[in-house]
C-alpha positions in Angstrom: 136.2 45.5 50.1 136.0 48.3 53.1 133.9 46.1 55.1 136.5 43.4 54.9 139.1 45.7 55.6 137.6 46.8 58.8 136.3 43.3 59.9 139.9 42.2 59.9 141.3 45.6 61.7 138.4 44.9 64.6 139.2 41.2 64.2 143.0 42.2 64.9 142.4 44.8 67.3 139.9 42.8 69.5 142.2 40.0 69.8 145.0 42.2 71.1 142.5 43.4 74.0 141.7 39.6 74.4 145.2 38.7 74.9 145.6 41.8 77.0 143.0 41.2 79.5 143.9 37.3 79.4 147.5 37.9 80.4 146.0 40.2 83.6 144.9 36.7 84.6 147.5 34.5 83.7 150.7 36.6 83.2 152.3 34.5 80.5 153.8 37.7 78.9 156.4 38.7 81.1 157.0 42.5 82.1 160.3 44.2 80.7 162.9 44.3 83.2 164.1 47.7 82.0 161.1 49.9 82.7 161.4 53.6 83.7 161.0 53.8 87.4 157.8 55.7 87.1 156.2 53.2 85.1 157.0 50.4 87.9 155.7 52.7 90.6 152.2 53.3 88.8 152.1 49.3 88.4 152.6 49.0 92.0 150.1 51.4 92.8 147.4 50.0 90.5 148.5 46.4 91.9 147.4 47.8 95.5 143.7 47.7 94.5 142.9 44.1 94.3 139.9 44.6 91.9 141.0 47.2 89.4 143.5 44.6 87.2 140.8 42.0 87.0 138.0 44.5 86.2 140.0 46.0 83.8 140.9 42.4 82.3 137.2 41.6 82.4 136.4 44.8 80.1 138.9 43.9 78.0 138.4 40.5 77.3 134.4 41.3 76.8 135.0 44.5 74.5 137.6 43.0 72.3 135.4 39.7 71.8 132.2 42.5 70.9 134.5 44.2 68.5 135.1 41.1 66.6 131.4 40.5 66.1 129.8 43.1 63.7 126.5 42.8 65.1 127.7 44.0 68.5 130.7 46.1 67.3 129.2 49.3 68.6 128.7 47.9 72.2 132.4 46.9 72.3 133.3 50.0 70.9 131.4 51.7 74.0 133.6 49.5 76.2 136.8 49.8 74.8 137.0 53.6 74.1 137.7 54.6 78.2 140.1 52.0 78.2 141.8 53.1 75.2 141.5 56.8 76.3 143.8 55.5 79.5 146.3 53.5 77.3 146.7 56.9 75.4 147.0 58.6 78.3 149.6 56.6 79.8 151.6 56.3 76.6 151.7 60.1 76.0 152.4 61.0 79.6 155.5 58.7 79.6 156.8 59.9 76.4 156.5 56.3 74.6 155.1 57.2 71.2 155.0 53.5 70.4 152.6 53.5 67.4 150.8 50.2 68.4 148.1 52.3 70.7 147.6 54.9 68.4 146.8 52.7 65.5 144.6 50.7 67.7 142.2 53.7 68.8 142.4 55.1 65.3 140.5 51.6 64.1 138.2 52.3 67.1 137.3 55.3 65.7 137.0 54.1 62.2 134.6 51.5 63.5 132.6 53.8 65.6 132.4 56.5 62.7 131.2 53.2 60.7 128.5 52.2 63.1 127.5 56.0 63.9 123.9 55.1 63.0 123.5 53.0 66.2 125.1 56.0 68.2 122.7 58.6 66.7 119.5 57.4 68.8 121.5 58.2 71.8 122.7 61.6 70.9 119.6 62.7 69.9 117.5 61.8 72.9 
């Protein structure tokens, strides 16, 4: 039962990452118009680096897809954790305590813990 719950949690989290990555390419989810000025300034700064957002989008799509496939989940976690750290840092520094990024981070931590045997050879070397 635990494996089924983990699969569904990773499926939903992976789909959210894939959706976020695809949105960076196709802009089908409009930006809210009432964003604070500091957020708009940050997004404008990130957009001036033309390669940054496509790179993040590619990692979100690949990491999200790998997170869904149990055999490749450990690799997907390695790709998504740095992105998740940035997402959490963004939300915490702006005082936006939307629970969704924290839930996604908890799912990644849980999935990493369940795949710890795949990470042990890296740590022991």
